C-alpha positions in Angstrom: 34.2 -6.7 51.6 33.3 -10.4 52.1 33.6 -13.0 54.9 37.3 -12.6 54.6 37.0 -8.9 54.7 35.7 -6.2 57.0 32.0 -5.9 56.7 30.7 -2.5 55.4 29.1 -0.3 58.0 26.5 0.9 55.6 26.0 4.2 53.9 24.2 7.2 55.3 21.3 8.4 53.2 21.9 11.6 51.3 20.9 14.8 53.2 18.3 17.1 51.6 19.5 20.3 50.0 19.6 23.2 52.4 17.5 25.4 50.1 14.8 22.8 49.8 14.5 22.5 53.6 14.3 26.2 54.0 11.5 26.5 51.4 9.5 23.8 53.2 9.9 25.4 56.6 8.8 28.8 55.2 5.5 27.5 53.8 3.5 25.4 56.3 1.1 24.4 53.6 3.8 22.2 52.0 4.4 20.1 55.2 2.4 17.2 53.9 3.9 17.1 50.4 7.3 15.5 50.6 7.7 15.4 46.8 8.1 19.2 46.7 11.6 18.8 48.3 12.9 16.8 45.3 13.8 18.0 41.9 11.6 16.9 39.0 12.5 13.3 38.0 14.6 12.6 41.1 14.4 9.2 42.7 12.2 8.8 45.8 14.2 9.0 49.1 12.9 5.5 50.0 14.8 3.8 47.2 17.7 1.9 48.6 21.3 2.1 47.3 21.6 -0.4 44.5 24.7 -1.3 42.5 26.5 -4.0 40.6 29.3 -4.9 42.9 31.7 -5.5 40.0 35.0 -7.2 40.9 37.8 -8.3 38.6 40.6 -10.5 39.9 43.8 -12.2 38.8 45.6 -15.0 40.6 48.8 -17.0 40.4 48.8 -20.5 41.8 51.6 -23.1 42.0 51.0 -26.7 40.9 49.4 -29.4 43.0 47.7 -26.8 45.1 44.2 -26.3 46.6 43.5 -22.5 46.5 41.1 -21.1 49.0 40.6 -17.5 47.9 38.3 -14.6 48.4 34.6 -14.8 47.4 34.6 -18.5 48.1 36.9 -19.2 45.2 38.2 -22.8 45.6 40.1 -24.6 43.0 42.6 -27.4 42.4 45.5 -27.1 40.1 47.6 -29.9 38.7 50.4 -27.6 37.5 51.3 -24.0 37.8 48.6 -21.7 36.5 47.2 -18.2 36.3 43.5 -17.3 36.7 41.2 -14.5 35.8 37.7 -14.0 37.2 34.9 -11.5 37.4 31.8 -11.3 39.6 28.9 -8.8 39.4 26.2 -9.5 42.0 23.4 -7.0 42.0 23.6 -5.6 45.6 20.8 -3.7 47.4 21.4 -2.0 50.7 18.0 -2.2 52.3 19.2 -0.2 55.3 22.4 0.8 56.9 22.4 -2.6 58.6 20.9 -5.0 56.0 22.3 -5.8 52.5 21.2 -8.5 50.1 22.7 -9.6 46.7 22.4 -12.0 43.8 24.6 -12.4 40.8 26.9 -14.4 38.6 30.7 -14.9 38.3 32.9 -16.2 35.6 36.5 -17.2 35.2 39.3 -18.3 32.8 42.7 -19.8 33.4 46.0 -20.6 31.8 48.3 -23.5 32.6 52.0 -23.6 32.0 52.7 -23.7 28.3 48.9 -23.6 27.4 46.7 -20.9 25.9 44.2 -19.1 28.1 40.9 -20.9 28.3 37.7 -19.2 27.2 36.2 -16.9 29.8 32.8 -18.4 30.7 30.1 -17.9 33.4 31.0 -20.3 36.3 28.3 -20.1 39.0 25.5 -18.1 40.5 25.2 -17.0 44.1 22.6 -15.4 46.5 23.3 -14.0 49.9 23.2 -11.1 52.3 24.5 -9.7 55.6 22.8 -8.1 58.6 24.3 -6.2 61.5 22.4 -7.6 64.4 24.2 -5.8 67.2 25.5 -2.3 67.1 28.7 -1.3 68.9 28.0 -0.2 72.5 30.8 0.5 75.0 33.2 -2.4 74.9 30.7 -4.5 72.9 31.7 -4.7 69.2 29.3 -4.6 66.4 28.2 -8.1 65.2 27.3 -8.9 61.6 25.9 -12.2 60.3 26.3 -13.2 56.7 25.0 -16.1 54.6 25.1 -17.2 51.0 24.5 -20.1 48.7 26.2 -20.8 45.3 26.0 -23.4 42.6 28.0 -23.8 39.4 26.3 -23.9 36.0 28.3 -26.9 34.8 28.8 -30.2 36.7 32.2 -30.8 38.3 32.3 -34.2 36.6 30.1 -36.9 35.2 26.8 -34.9 35.7 27.7 -34.3 39.4 26.7 -30.9 40.7 27.7 -29.3 44.0 26.0 -26.6 46.0 27.9 -24.6 48.6 26.3 -23.1 51.7 28.3 -20.5 53.6 27.7 -18.6 56.9 29.9 -16.2 58.8 30.1 -13.9 61.9 32.1 -10.7 61.8 33.0 -8.4 64.7 33.9 -4.7 64.3 35.1 -2.5 67.1 35.8 1.2 66.2 38.0 3.3 68.4 36.1 6.6 67.6 32.6 7.7 66.8 33.5 8.4 63.1 34.8 4.8 62.7 38.1 6.0 61.2 40.1 3.4 63.2 39.2 0.0 64.4 39.8 -3.7 64.6 37.9 -6.6 63.1 37.6 -10.4 63.5 35.5 -13.1 62.0 34.9 -16.8 61.4 33.1 -18.5 58.5 31.9 -22.1 57.8 31.1 -23.6 54.4 29.5 -26.9 53.5 29.4 -28.4 50.0 26.5 -30.7 49.1 27.3 -33.0 46.2 24.6 -34.8 44.1 26.4 -38.1 44.2 27.0 -40.6 47.0 30.4 -41.4 45.5 31.8 -37.9 46.0 32.6 -36.3 49.3 33.8 -32.7 49.9 34.9 -31.8 53.4 33.8 -28.6 55.2 35.7 -25.3 54.9 36.5 -23.2 57.9 38.1 -19.8 58.1 39.1 -17.2 60.7 40.8 -13.8 60.6 41.7 -10.8 62.6 42.4 -7.4 61.1 42.4 -3.6 61.4 41.3 -0.6 59.4 42.2 3.1 59.3 40.8 6.1 57.4 43.6 8.6 56.7 41.1 11.0 55.2 37.3 11.2 54.5 37.9 9.7 51.0 40.3 6.8 51.7 40.2 3.6 53.8 43.0 1.2 54.4 42.5 -2.3 55.9 44.6 -5.4 56.5 43.9 -8.9 57.6 45.7 -12.1 58.5 43.9 -15.4 58.8 43.7 -19.1 58.3 41.5 -21.2 56.0 41.0 -25.0 56.4 39.7 -27.3 53.7 38.5 -30.7 54.9 39.6 -32.6 51.8 37.7 -34.4 49.1 37.2 -37.9 47.7 35.7 -39.2 44.5 35.5 -43.0 44.7 39.0 -44.3 44.0 39.7 -41.6 41.4 40.5 -38.7 43.6 41.7 -38.2 47.2 42.6 -34.8 48.5 44.0 -34.6 52.0 42.8 -31.8 54.4 44.9 -28.7 54.1 45.3 -25.5 56.1 46.2 -22.3 54.3 47.4 -19.1 56.2 46.8 -15.9 54.3 47.3 -12.1 54.5 45.2 -9.4 52.7 45.7 -5.7 52.3 43.0 -3.4 50.7 42.9 0.3 49.7 39.5 1.8 49.2 38.4 5.1 47.8 34.9 6.4 48.8 32.8 9.5 48.1 31.5 12.1 50.6 28.5 9.8 51.4 30.9 6.8 52.2 29.9 5.0 49.0 32.7 2.9 47.5 34.1 4.4 44.3 37.1 2.2 43.7 39.1 -0.4 45.7 42.1 -2.7 45.1 43.4 -5.5 47.2 46.2 -8.0 47.2 46.2 -11.3 49.0 48.9 -13.9 49.7 48.3 -17.5 50.7 50.6 -20.4 51.4 49.4 -24.0 50.6 52.3 -24.7 51.0 53.7 -22.6 48.2 52.8 -18.9 47.7 49.4 -18.1 46.1 48.9 -14.5 45.0 45.5 -12.9 44.2 45.0 -9.3 43.0 41.4 -7.8 42.9 39.9 -4.5 41.7 36.5 -3.4 42.7 34.5 -0.8 40.7 30.9 -0.7 41.7 28.4 0.4 39.1 25.7 2.3 40.9 22.1 2.3 39.7 20.6 4.2 42.7 22.4 6.0 45.5 
């Protein structure tokens, strides 16, 4: 989950098979040969969990609306429209507390009475997150995240924009197994534009939420928050006033026995000032785990 979502707590490394451990203990001569504990062709234990974090989303947006959605999706619509997007960053969990990613996203849209536009790659992004403080007593866990993204095509007249985003997320679990807890976070984005005639204001966001695991294989989370867009100007051609968008998000996640995500789906609602709806499906494609 991203800045608007609960940060992942990481995945525990797979435990060695019981039989393999017993064989090693019974023969002291094998103590220095870690490779004997793995089946032929198995990946080394040091390889981190690596996957394509594939997300597919659909949104419905009213006219004359600035939408501030998940994954830093920001768009302006002149009339009522529907949108479809996909993102697939290659994600590497270097440890239980450090994750990095880099990838692409693409989108297509349909305005009222028009055909769907061609689905095309939209931008690239690079980022990561790190848990810098573990939960201790009444002190929640603290995770920092940062990313940079840039579109492949100029927004207009050879003008490109680069967006820098940073966030802080807090996670407080009520039990040692982290089956119940509360979250909160803030984020800040700044867009640099390659033209002195165009100005894009900062974007701020904040949320509070909670999560619950009814079983070892399912997690449920919910959030409510507010996102602020500082407006934009393009000489005398465009003038967007600042806007504040409240939103709510609910997510259902299915995980395996090692707490790796198998499937997740979420639905979000925003108001700016009319309702904006966004539905997302996450299906990670694991390369190593």
